[in-house]
DRENVEXKOL-492885 format. One record per residue (C-alpha): x negated, y, z. Coordinates in steps of 0.1 Angstrom, whole numbers, padded with zeros to 4 digits, always signed. Layout:
REM DRENVEXKOL-492885
XYZ...
REM end
This chain:
REM DRENVEXKOL-492885
+1056-0185-1546+1043-0198-1514+1025-0176-1489+0992-0194-1495+0991-0185-1532+1001-0149-1524+0972-0145-1500+0947-0159-1526+0959-0136-1552+0956-0104-1530+0921-0115-1519+0909-0120-1554+0925-0086-1564+0907-0067-1536+0872-0082-1544+0877-0074-1581+0885-0039-1574+0854-0036-1553+0832-0049-1580+0848-0026-1606+0841+0004-1585+0805-0006-1579+0798-0011-1615+0813+0024-1624+0790+0041-1597+0760+0023-1611+0768+0036-1646+0772+0072-1633+0737+0070-1616+0721+0058-1648+0737+0087-1665+0731+0117-1641+0699+0106-1623+0677+0120-1652+0697+0154-1650+0693+0156-1613+0657+0151-1614+0655+0178-1642+0676+0201-1621+0650+0198-1592+0623+0208-1614+0645+0239-1630+0632+0275-1624+0665+0295-1619+0645+0327-1621+0643+0323-1658+0681+0328-1663+0678+0364-1648+0698+0353-1617+0671+0342-1591+0686+0320-1564+0680+0341-1532+0693+0341-1498+0725+0322-1494+0726+0314-1532+0695+0291-1527+0712+0267-1506+0745+0266-1526+0753+0234-1545+0749+0240-1582+0783+0226-1590+0799+0254-1568+0790+0278-1596+0786+0254-1625+0820+0241-1627+0822+0208-1648+0784+0207-1654+0787+0239-1675+0755+0258-1670+0756+0283-1699+0778+0314-1695+0779+0312-1657+0790+0348-1643+0762+0369-1627+0784+0397-1611+0794+0395-1577+0831+0403-1583+0833+0374-1609+0827+0349-1582+0838+0366-1549+0873+0374-1559+0905+0359-1552+0913+0352-1588+0881+0337-1598+0879+0300-1607+0845+0298-1586+0859+0295-1550+0833+0319-1534+0843+0339-1504+0859+0372-1512+0868+0406-1495+0892+0402-1465+0923+0424-1460+0903+0447-1435+0875+0455-1460+0874+0493-1469+0883+0502-1504+0851+0500-1525+0840+0490-1561+0832+0455-1570+0795+0458-1567+0790+0439-1534+0752+0444-1536+0755+0480-1533+0759+0474-1496+0754+0436-1489+0723+0415-1493+0723+0379-1508+0715+0366-1474+0750+0371-1462+0778+0394-1457+0766+0408-1425+0747+0425-1413+0755+0453-1441+0721+0466-1451+0736+0499-1462+0767+0517-1470+0766+0531-1505+0792+0560-1503+0792+0562-1541+0808+0527-1539+0835+0536-1515+0869+0543-1532+0890+0554-1501+0889+0588-1482+0862+0593-1456+0886+0591-1427+0898+0556-1438+0865+0544-1426+0852+0571-1403+0881+0570-1380+0863+0560-1347+0871+0523-1353+0858+0511-1386+0830+0537-1384+0820+0568-1364+0845+0594-1365+0849+0632-1357+0836+0642-1323+0861+0657-1299+0845+0692-1302+0846+0689-1342+0863+0720-1357+0897+0714-1371+0893+0702-1407+0906+0679-1434+0896+0643-1437+0871+0650-1466+0837+0646-1447+0818+0650-1479+0830+0686-1482+0804+0694-1456+0783+0663-1449+0761+0641-1472+0764+0603-1473+0729+0601-1459+0734+0617-1424+0759+0638-1406+0735+0667-1403+0724+0690-1415+0759+0699-1427+0766+0721-1458+0799+0740-1443+0829+0744-1468+0855+0768-1455+0879+0755-1479+0886+0725-1461+0891+0742-1427+0927+0739-1415+0925+0759-1383+0922+0798-1379+0889+0814-1383+0889+0824-1346+0889+0787-1335+0853+0784-1347+0841+0820-1350+0846+0827-1314+0811+0837-1304+0805+0801-1288+0812+0775-1315+0800+0800-1343+0794+0836-1345+0823+0858-1337+0834+0895-1341+0808+0920-1329+0817+0943-1301+0821+0973-1325+0844+0954-1347+0877+0972-1358+0908+0958-1341+0921+0932-1366+0937+0898-1368+0917+0865-1366+0918+0857-1403+0882+0865-1411+0888+0856-1449+0912+0886-1452+0880+0908-1454+0850+0883-1455+0840+0856-1479+0831+0822-1467+0794+0827-1479+0785+0857-1459+0798+0885-1437+0789+0911-1459+0797+0929-1480+0833+0928-1468+0863+0933-1490+0884+0954-1465+0921+0943-1463+0941+0968-1442+0971+0945-1442+0954+0924-1413+0946+0955-1392+0967+0956-1360+0955+0989-1345+0965+1022-1357+0947+1040-1386+0930+1064-1362+0915+1037-1341+0891+1032-1371+0894+1063-1392+0884+1086-1364+0854+1101-1380+0830+1078-1363+0839+1043-1372+0853+1053-1406+0861+1086-1423+0888+1104-1404+0911+1134-1410+0893+1166-1424+0894+1197-1405+0920+1212-1428+0944+1183-1425+0979+1192-1413+0992+1179-1380+1006+1145-1385+1008+1112-1368+0980+1086-1371+0997+1063-1396+0976+1072-1426+0995+1048-1447+1026+1071-1445+1011+1092-1472+0978+1075-1484+0971+1042-1500+0947+1017-1487+0925+1019-1516+0916+1057-1516+0925+1088-1497+0933+1108-1529+0955+1113-1546+0981+1113-1519+1008+1090-1529+1034+1108-1511+1041+1132-1482+1062+1116-1455+1078+1144-1436+1088+1120-1408+1051+1117-1401+1044+1155-1399+1041+1167-1362+1040+1204-1368+1068+1227-1377+1078+1231-1413+1062+1266-1413+1029+1252-1403+1024+1237-1437+1050+1256-1457+1034+1288-1450+1027+1300-1486+0991+1288-1483+0989+1251-1475+1023+1246-1492+1050+1266-1508+1066+1287-1480+1097+1311-1477+1102+1335-1504+1102+1373-1498+1140+1376-1500+1146+1344-1478+1172+1351-1450+1160+1354-1414+1160+1318-1401+1140+1294-1380+1110+1274-1391+1128+1241-1395+1131+1239-1433+1149+1207-1432+1179+1224-1416+1189+1235-1450+1164+1218-1474+1158+1182-1481+1122+1167-1481+1125+1161-1518+1132+1195-1533+1140+1231-1521+1171+1233-1541+1199+1229-1538+1200+1239-1503+1227+1228-1479+1229+1260-1458+1231+1254-1420+1243+1285-1403+1232+1268-1369+1196+1277-1378+1201+1313-1387+1184+1333-1361+1199+1367-1371+1233+1379-1365+1260+1372-1390+1259+1409-1403+1221+1406-1410+1231+1385-1438+1268+1391-1444+1262+1429-1446+1277+1433-1482+1243+1432-1498+1226+1398-1489+1260+1382-1487+1296+1392-1484+1304+1413-1454+1334+1428-1438+1358+1446-1459+1370+1481-1451+1402+1469-1437+1386+1446-1411+1395+1453-1374+1368+1464-1351+1350+1434-1339+1315+1420-1331+1293+1408-1358+1298+1372-1347+1317+1360-1378+1320+1325-1366+1343+1337-1336+1371+1338-1362+1357+1324-1395+1344+1290-1404+1310+1289-1420+1325+1273-1451+1350+1301-1462+1362+1335-1450+1398+1324-1453+1419+1314-1441+1408+1328-1407+1407+1297-1384+1415+1318-1353+1415+1353-1337+1390+1353-1309+1403+1384-1289+1368+1383-1270+1351+1394-1302+1374+1422-1308+1357+1455-1298+1386+1479-1301+1416+1481-1277+1446+1460-1278+1468+1488-1292+1442+1496-1320+1456+1464-1335+1488+1458-1318+1502+1491-1328+1533+1479-1346+1515+1484-1380+1483+1464-1381+1500+1438-1357+1531+1436-1335+1531+1462-1308+1550+1471-1276+1588+1470-1280+1608+1501-1270+1618+1488-1237+1585+1478-1225+1575+1490-1191+1551+1518-1187+1517+1501-1187+1481+1503-1201+1470+1492-1234+1454+1461-1222+1479+1435-1236+1458+1407-1222+1465+1418-1188+1500+1400-1189+1499+1383-1222+1478+1354-1234+1461+1355-1268+1481+1327-1280+1517+1343-1277+1534+1373-1261+1557+1351-1240+1560+1338-1214+1541+1367-1199+1520+1363-1169+1529+1397-1153+1497+1415-1142+1506+1442-1118+1471+1456-1120+1478+1470-1154+1509+1488-1142+1500+1526-1143+1529+1539-1118+1536+1528-1082+1556+1499-1072+1587+1520-1063+1589+1533-1098+1599+1499-1109+1609+1481-1078+1635+1508-1071+1667+1486-1070+1675+1496-1106+1646+1486-1130+1637+1458-1106+1644+1445-1071+1635+1471-1043+1635+1471-1006+1667+1461-0990+1683+1479-0961+1668+1459-0934+1632+1465-0946+1610+1480-0920+1595+1516-0926+1566+1512-0949+1549+1527-0977+1557+1519-1013+1527+1497-1019+1545+1464-1023+1514+1443-1030+1502+1452-0993+1525+1425-0981+1539+1407-1010+1523+1388-1039+1532+1398-1074+1547+1363-1080+1575+1365-1055+1591+1387-1025+1590+1357-1000+1574+1343-0982+1555+1375-0972+1518+1366-0975+1508+1390-0948+1520+1421-0929+1495+1450-0937+1500+1472-0906+1482+1500-0923+1513+1504-0946+1537+1504-0917+1549+1539-0913+1568+1534-0880+1555+1529-0844+1545+1495-0833+1575+1493-0809+1600+1501-0838+1592+1466-0851+1577+1448-0821+1607+1453-0800+1617+1417-0793+1642+1416-0820+1627+1425-0853+1594+1410-0842+1578+1397-0810+1575+1425-0784+1559+1428-0750+1565+1399-0728+1581+1404-0693+1546+1401-0676+1529+1426-0698+1510+1450-0679+1523+1486-0679+1508+1504-0710+1520+1526-0741+1536+1515-0771+1506+1515-0793+1501+1477-0797+1470+1482-0818+1451+1498-0789+1444+1463-0776+1457+1440-0802+1446+1435-0838+1471+1431-0867+1463+1394-0873+1471+1379-0838+1481+1390-0803+1451+1371-0787+1424+1375-0781+1431+1410-0771+1406+1438-0771+1418+1456-0741+1417+1493-0743+1414+1507-0708+1420+1543-0720+1457+1535-0718+1453+1526-0681+1455+1554-0655+1419+1559-0640+1414+1547-0605+1441+1518-0607+1418+1490-0618+1430+1468-0587+1466+1470-0598+1455+1446-0626+1422+1432-0616+1437+1416-0585+1429+1380-0591+1464+1373-0605+1472+1395-0634+1435+1398-0643+1401+1387-0628+1395+1405-0596+1365+1407-0572+1349+1375-0566+1343+1360-0531+1307+1370-0532+1315+1406-0541+1299+1432-0517+1323+1452-0495+1334+1483-0512+1364+1506-0513+1357+1519-0548+1377+1511-0579+1361+1489-0606+1353+1518-0630+1331+1532-0604+1304+1506-0611+1317+1487-0641+1323+1497-0677+1357+1489-0693+1339+1467-0718+1323+1442-0694+1316+1435-0658+1278+1434-0664+1256+1452-0663+1270+1472-0635+1261+1508-0626+1259+1506-0590+1272+1534-0567+1260+1530-0532+1281+1559-0519+1312+1535-0519+1296+1507-0502+1311+1502-0467+1288+1474-0456+1252+1475-0443+1224+1474-0467+1215+1439-0455+1248+1425-0464+1240+1428-0500+1202+1432-0500+1196+1398-0485+1176+1381-0513+1205+1365-0527+1233+1390-0537+1206+1416-0545+1168+1419-0538+1159+1419-0502+1128+1426-0480+1096+1410-0495+1077+1386-0472+1050+1413-0465+1076+1439-0455+1071+1459-0423+1092+1444-0394+1119+1467-0385+1154+1470-0373+1161+1500-0394+1184+1499-0423+1171+1501-0458+1184+1537-0462+1162+1548-0432+1132+1546-0456+1145+1540-0490+1167+1558-0514+1197+1542-0532+1182+1550-0567+1149+1532-0560+1128+1513-0533+1098+1537-0537+1086+1560-0524+1097+1555-0489+1111+1585-0470+1110+1575-0432+1108+1603-0408+1097+1596-0371+1120+1613-0346+1106+1596-0313+1094+1618-0286+1063+1595-0283+1054+1603-0320+1024+1624-0319+1033+1643-0351+1030+1637-0389+0993+1632-0398+0979+1650-0429+0960+1619-0439+0981+1594-0461+0985+1568-0434+1004+1535-0441+1027+1522-0415+1003+1495-0405+0976+1521-0398+0994+1525-0365+1018+1495-0363+0989+1471-0368+1009+1442-0354+1035+1447-0382+1059+1455-0354+1082+1485-0349+1068+1488-0314+1032+1503-0314+1006+1489-0292+0980+1516-0281+0945+1506-0289+0933+1526-0257+0964+1523-0234+0947+1545-0207+0948+1576-0228+0984+1573-0242+1002+1591-0254+0972+1614-0262+0951+1613-0294+0925+1592-0274+0953+1565-0271+0943+1556-0307+0911+1573-0314+0890+1566-0283+0869+1543-0304+0863+1569-0328+0846+1592-0301+0809+1600-0305+0792+1613-0275+0762+1631-0291+0785+1651-0312+0803+1665-0282+0776+1683-0260+0791+1701-0231+0761+1723-0219+0723+1725-0221+0695+1727-0193+0700+1700-0186+0720+1684-0215+0754+1674-0205+0783+1657-0227+0820+1657-0227+0838+1624-0216+0867+1608-0237+0891+1617-0208+0881+1654-0209+0890+1655-0247+0918+1630-0248+0943+1652-0264+0918+1666-0289+0933+1700-0283+0910+1712-0253+0880+1734-0255+0849+1717-0267+0826+1746-0266+0789+1742-0259+0777+1761-0228+0743+1775-0219+0742+1758-0185+0761+1739-0160+0780+1769-0147+0798+1770-0180+0801+1806-0179+0783+1815-0210+0793+1800-0244+0765+1792-0266+0786+1776-0296+0822+1778-0301+0842+1749-0315+0880+1750-0318+0907+1734-0340+0887+1702-0343+0906+1668-0351+0939+1684-0358+0968+1662-0372+0969+1686-0401+0933+1677-0411+0929+1653-0439+0907+1629-0417+0895+1626-0381+0858+1637-0388
REM end
């Protein structure tokens, strides 16, 4: 077929197809136009499903599939579900779990906004929506609880809330802390933080008290103030009430826990509060548990450690078995030899508890005694023997009743050898009772010979070559322990021979500063010590000033009268005072009766006197011219005339008062005035 014909056929085929389709469309319009017109006039409200909101603008065929009007679904879930043949929008994957009643929350205008949330239609837990993302969740200060919001909140509003404690997961104190909610009062007993141990979740009181949750001691509450405490008759115990009482009631007491009792056994077991000791109970302490258990008095496990009486107070043959008639004399301390389990066998013999002498038992009958060849000794076996065995014996010489020589005589036992020095027979004075040598000491009191018989340079050390001449009694100067230091006994030295030893070579002599004297040492010094010295001036050959110079011995004081006289001119050698000077100068007017001091005349503190009135020396007026009173020395009367100092210069001339100038008739006699023997010049 050529190309032209093919084009014609295709053109005719296309045109025919268009005509056919146009004819089909016209037929359809003729069929459905009446129905469409009828639909536009149809009131959908009459079907019971009014077209509201988004349904009003929805094409009929979206719901009436295939033109089927009857039996169309009216429930949301029948159309708005993924399995429906009506292809309406359905829940997306993020929709919360709910029932199929969309209109419980949504309106017919559209899925959003949601007009309400009907919590009755929600199938998931509260937290699946109220998680802070899908919907408002718990605030940061919300108490710790489960995810069931409806336990406390209504579906209408968060508050007011109806609190449900069953759903709380935290401790009571996390909320009931005095801030979030009411907490413990200040006078609440010390307890744990689990409020529901005692309280219900409806109200604080009345409380059902649970002692298991109390953290403090019983007495912190049961103290007689907060709660009932111990009665006045309660015995002394700890504060742990539960040791004896139940937490339900004080009585009856469920048990007595003796570990909680603080007082002694007898404070309760006294026969009044509780059963005490019987009348025939042995003397013992108050600790019942030493012998008895806390469950019953018997059987008793007897503890001798708690018995306060002596063994014999019980073991006396009446209360309990005592000593038999053959028992040796001993103390009443049975346990010294016996155990507290049984009398026999005897565990030991404690000789300290034996009251009789050794021989009362060790007499060869009751027990082994001394053999026939035993040395003479006392009955104290333990002086030499131990209480464990007879031998070896530690020989105790203190128990030997005879002297040393009775045994140590060279026959019975070793005695003195031929070279032994002459001594008494008391061997122990020099030797030990263990061995003869070495000699522990030489007791010179036991030596019967003279010192030189032993200290002769051969047997023992004697005097050295330079020893001073003395007798042979060494102990006059030396002690028996050592030669030095020596306590020198001058009684052995001839009197007046001090310098033969005290010469600066053999023994200490005079020092260079010693005053000059010809006397031997013992004239001034004792034989014990140089000082203090009893000074004898009779043997001094030097002048007083050679010693009394203020250095060697006290000298003149600073206010001493200046004189060239020696000390002994005025002083005695026994004492400085009183002075004993006597004037022997021809110019001395004589001793005055008045107690004049040297400076009364020697006014310049000089040995040479300066006359106060030199024109009248050496008469009395030489000193007393100034004392002259003219009116007291009338010479004669008619007319009155007076003596001059020169006329009465020696105070020894006549000083009579005459009647006139002829001086032939004496009116008043005066003699012996102003004599040196008078007590004063007036």
